[in-house]
N, CA and C of each residue as an Amber inpcrd file, in Angstrom:
protein
   258
   1.0340000  -1.2420000   0.0510000   0.0790000  -0.4410000   0.0040000
   0.4480000   1.1030000   0.1560000   0.5440000   2.0590000  -0.4000000
   1.3890000   3.5450000  -0.7190000   0.0860000   4.6260000  -0.4450000
   1.2760000   5.7370000   0.2110000   0.3830000   6.9520000   0.4730000
   0.6650000   8.3520000  -0.2870000   0.1540000   8.7030000   0.0150000
   0.5630000   9.9680000  -0.4120000   1.0210000  11.1220000   0.2840000
   2.3520000  11.6300000   0.0900000   2.8720000  12.7380000   0.8480000
   2.9660000  14.2140000   0.2680000   2.3920000  15.2840000   0.8120000
   2.2700000  16.5300000   0.0860000   3.4840000  17.4660000   0.8790000
   3.8650000  18.2280000   0.1170000   5.0010000  19.3720000   0.9750000
   4.7160000  20.6750000   0.1860000   5.2650000  21.8790000   1.0040000
   4.8830000  23.0210000   0.3500000   6.4040000  23.5640000   0.0000000
   7.0950000  23.9580000  -0.9360000   8.4080000  24.0800000  -1.3510000
   8.0640000  26.1810000  -2.3060000   9.6630000  26.7120000  -2.0580000
   9.8410000  27.5800000  -3.1640000   9.0630000  27.0160000  -4.5990000
   8.6420000  27.5590000  -5.2940000   8.3370000  27.5050000  -7.0000000
   9.4210000  27.3640000  -8.1290000  10.4620000  28.2610000  -7.7440000
  11.5090000  28.3450000  -8.2850000  12.3490000  27.2170000  -7.7980000
  12.4780000  26.9970000  -6.5560000  13.2210000  25.9700000  -5.3790000
  12.8240000  24.1130000  -6.7690000  11.2750000  24.2810000  -6.8960000
  10.5290000  23.1190000  -7.3100000  11.4080000  22.7580000  -8.9520000
  10.9050000  23.8520000  -9.6810000  11.4180000  23.9400000 -11.0080000
  12.7460000  23.5610000 -11.7080000  13.6360000  24.1160000 -10.4910000
  14.6930000  24.0150000 -10.3810000  15.5080000  22.4620000 -10.5410000
  14.5400000  22.3670000  -9.0310000  15.2810000  20.7250000  -9.1000000
  14.8190000  19.8570000 -10.2830000  13.2820000  19.8920000 -10.1870000
  12.5690000  19.1910000 -11.9150000  13.4440000  18.8140000 -12.9170000
  14.3440000  20.0960000 -12.7690000  14.9610000  19.9170000 -14.4530000
  15.8980000  19.2490000 -14.2340000  16.8520000  19.4410000 -13.1860000
  18.1610000  18.6930000 -12.7130000  17.3570000  17.0660000 -12.6740000
  16.4670000  16.9530000 -12.2010000  15.7870000  15.4890000 -11.9570000
  15.4480000  15.0880000 -13.8040000  15.1070000  15.3530000 -14.5490000
  14.9360000  14.8170000 -15.8150000  15.4750000  15.2580000 -16.5070000
  16.9940000  15.3550000 -16.1040000  18.9230000  15.1000000 -16.7860000
  18.8570000  13.8290000 -16.8010000  18.7490000  13.4410000 -15.5780000
  18.9230000  12.1220000 -14.8480000  17.9350000  11.1240000 -14.7830000
  16.5630000  11.3950000 -15.4980000  16.1910000  10.5140000 -15.9860000
  14.6700000   9.9900000 -14.2190000  15.3630000  11.3900000 -13.8460000
  14.0140000  10.5510000 -12.6490000  12.8600000  12.0030000 -11.8800000
  12.2620000  11.0020000 -11.6460000  10.7860000  11.9790000 -11.3930000
  10.6610000  13.0860000 -10.0370000   9.7500000  13.2720000  -9.4670000
  10.1660000  14.3460000  -8.4700000   9.6130000  12.8270000  -7.4040000
   8.8170000  11.7760000  -7.5100000   8.0080000  10.6510000  -6.7160000
   9.3710000   9.7940000  -6.7600000   9.7980000   9.9500000  -7.8870000
  11.4020000   8.9820000  -7.8270000  12.2960000   9.1370000  -6.3930000
  12.4130000  10.4230000  -6.7190000  13.6080000  11.1390000  -5.9290000
  12.9570000  10.9970000  -4.2900000  11.5680000  10.7330000  -3.6470000
  11.0090000  11.0580000  -2.7460000  11.2750000   9.4690000  -2.6090000
  10.6420000   8.5280000  -2.9960000  11.0140000   6.8100000  -2.3490000
  12.6230000   6.6160000  -2.6780000  13.7200000   7.3820000  -2.8650000
  14.7130000   6.6590000  -2.8690000  15.7090000   7.6260000  -1.4190000
  14.9740000   8.7230000  -1.3600000  15.6800000   9.5870000   0.1220000
  14.9700000   8.8060000   1.0330000  13.7210000   8.7620000   0.5540000
  12.9210000   8.1830000   2.0690000  13.7480000   6.2110000   2.3580000
  13.7100000   5.6600000   1.1480000  14.7430000   4.0830000   1.3490000
  15.9760000   4.5320000   2.1340000  17.0360000   5.5590000   1.9070000
  18.5480000   5.6640000   2.4910000  18.2740000   6.1690000   3.5910000
  17.1110000   7.0140000   3.5940000  16.6290000   7.3400000   5.3950000
  16.3110000   6.7650000   5.9960000  15.5790000   4.8530000   5.6300000
  15.6710000   3.9430000   6.8620000  16.8150000   3.6650000   6.6410000
  16.9600000   3.4150000   5.7430000  18.4820000   2.4450000   5.4410000
  19.6130000   3.0290000   6.1750000  19.6550000   4.1790000   6.2560000
  20.7990000   4.6280000   7.3060000  19.9980000   5.2540000   9.1740000
  19.1600000   5.0160000   8.9650000  18.6310000   5.6050000  10.2830000
  19.3010000   6.9520000  10.5970000  19.0730000   7.1850000   9.5880000
  19.3140000   9.1660000   9.7440000  19.8090000   9.8190000   8.2110000
  19.7110000  10.9880000   8.3050000  19.5130000  11.8780000   6.9280000
  20.5540000  11.3610000   5.7800000  20.1800000  11.6000000   4.3180000
  21.2310000  10.6190000   3.6460000  22.6230000  12.0580000   2.8970000
  22.2250000  12.2750000   3.6460000  23.8740000  13.8140000   3.6910000
  24.0820000  14.1790000   5.0070000  24.9710000  15.0210000   5.2570000
  25.4960000  15.8480000   5.9570000  24.7810000  17.1380000   6.6460000
  24.5320000  16.9810000   7.7860000  23.5680000  18.4540000   8.1030000
  24.0260000  18.5000000   9.1380000  24.7420000  19.7760000   8.8310000
  25.5000000  20.5710000  10.2380000  25.4940000  21.8280000  10.3960000
  25.5010000  22.4130000  11.8750000  25.9330000  23.9160000  11.5140000
  27.1150000  24.2170000  11.0660000  27.5200000  25.2740000   9.9980000
  28.7160000  25.2310000  10.0960000  29.3140000  26.7180000  10.8690000
  30.6680000  25.9910000  11.2800000  31.6760000  26.5700000  12.4210000
  31.6140000  28.0180000  11.6070000  32.9680000  28.7010000  12.4320000
  33.1200000  30.4570000  11.5970000  34.1140000  30.2320000  10.8960000
  34.6390000  29.3140000  10.4380000  36.1950000  29.3140000   9.5890000
  35.0240000  28.9890000   8.1590000  34.0890000  27.9810000   8.3220000
  33.0230000  27.4850000   7.0790000  32.2820000  28.6370000   7.0830000
  31.5810000  29.7220000   7.4700000  31.0820000  30.3430000   7.6630000
  31.5240000  32.1540000   6.4060000  33.2010000  32.1930000   7.3810000
  33.8240000  32.4980000   6.6070000  34.5820000  32.4660000   5.1920000
  34.5680000  31.3710000   5.1050000  35.0690000  30.8820000   3.8930000
  33.7900000  30.7610000   2.2790000  32.2800000  30.9780000   3.1430000
  31.4120000  30.9330000   2.4090000  31.1040000  32.0720000   1.5280000
  31.4620000  33.4490000   2.9830000  31.4010000  34.9290000   2.6930000
  32.6780000  35.2730000   1.5740000  33.7490000  35.1170000   1.6900000
  34.9320000  35.2120000   1.2740000  34.2460000  34.6630000  -0.4600000
  34.0030000  32.8550000  -0.4820000  33.8790000  32.4360000  -1.7300000
  33.0830000  33.3220000  -2.8780000  31.6060000  34.1220000  -2.0520000
  30.7070000  34.6790000  -2.6060000  31.0140000  36.0970000  -3.1080000
  32.3770000  36.6340000  -2.6150000  32.6150000  38.3640000  -2.6430000
  33.7550000  38.2730000  -3.8920000  33.1560000  38.2680000  -5.1100000
  34.0160000  38.7300000  -5.9860000  34.9130000  39.4370000  -6.1190000
  35.7530000  40.6050000  -5.0540000  36.9110000  41.4190000  -4.6100000
  37.5460000  40.1910000  -4.5920000  37.5530000  38.6160000  -3.8450000
  38.6320000  37.5860000  -3.4190000  38.8300000  36.6450000  -4.6380000
  37.9990000  36.4090000  -6.0160000  38.1080000  35.5140000  -6.5690000
  39.2880000  35.9440000  -7.5520000  40.0300000  34.6550000  -7.7720000
  41.2200000  35.0710000  -8.6730000  40.6330000  34.1510000 -10.0250000
  40.9190000  35.1740000 -10.5880000  40.9550000  34.5460000 -11.9330000
  42.4970000  34.1260000 -12.8790000  42.2680000  33.3900000 -13.6670000
  43.1620000  32.4020000 -14.8050000  43.1520000  33.5070000 -16.1280000
  44.0900000  33.3430000 -17.1950000  43.8140000  33.5270000 -18.3830000
  44.4350000  31.4050000 -19.0860000  44.0040000  30.7010000 -18.9910000
  44.0000000  29.4240000 -18.8200000  44.0040000  28.1730000 -17.8020000
  43.9380000  26.8750000 -17.8650000  44.1760000  25.7020000 -17.1190000
  45.3800000  25.2360000 -16.3110000  46.6830000  25.7840000 -17.5030000
  48.1330000  25.9180000 -16.5350000  48.2500000  26.8080000 -15.6510000
  47.3090000  28.2660000 -15.9010000  48.0250000  28.6680000 -14.7830000
  47.1800000  28.6300000 -13.4970000  46.2300000  28.3150000 -13.8650000
  45.2100000  27.9930000 -12.3860000  46.3240000  26.7270000 -11.5680000
  46.8790000  25.8190000 -12.3670000  47.4600000  24.9560000 -11.3680000
  48.6610000  25.1760000 -11.0510000  49.2790000  25.7490000 -11.8810000
  50.6850000  26.4450000 -11.8120000  50.2690000  27.0710000 -10.1460000
  49.9800000  27.8320000 -10.0980000  49.3010000  28.6080000  -8.9410000
  48.8650000  27.5940000  -7.7800000  48.3060000  26.3590000  -7.6640000
  47.9290000  25.7640000  -7.2610000  48.7760000  24.5900000  -6.7670000
  50.0360000  24.1450000  -7.2900000  50.8380000  23.6990000  -6.9550000
  52.2710000  24.0220000  -6.4010000  52.1290000  26.0640000  -6.6100000
  53.0760000  26.6350000  -6.0920000  53.3400000  26.2310000  -5.0870000
  55.0240000  26.7130000  -4.7790000  55.3270000  26.0210000  -3.1840000
  55.0000000  27.9360000  -2.4890000  54.5510000  28.2760000  -1.1110000
  54.2700000  29.4000000  -0.8160000  55.2100000  29.6040000   0.0150000
């Protein structure tokens, strides 16, 4: 026997989510079924859900600040910077 679940979410979130699901060949119902199966199997959320610490929040702020972003002319320049010793 199956039952019906209803939920209210932001319209844009639903639209964006359904576009992603369509690309991977899933429906919203299939995603909900999969999520609940994982919830039961793991006896908890199927993803990490934690409250970010101060350092993580600072990183989020820096990542969203365009003045902090570094741009490179090509992939080699980016990799050279990543692998450069300080």
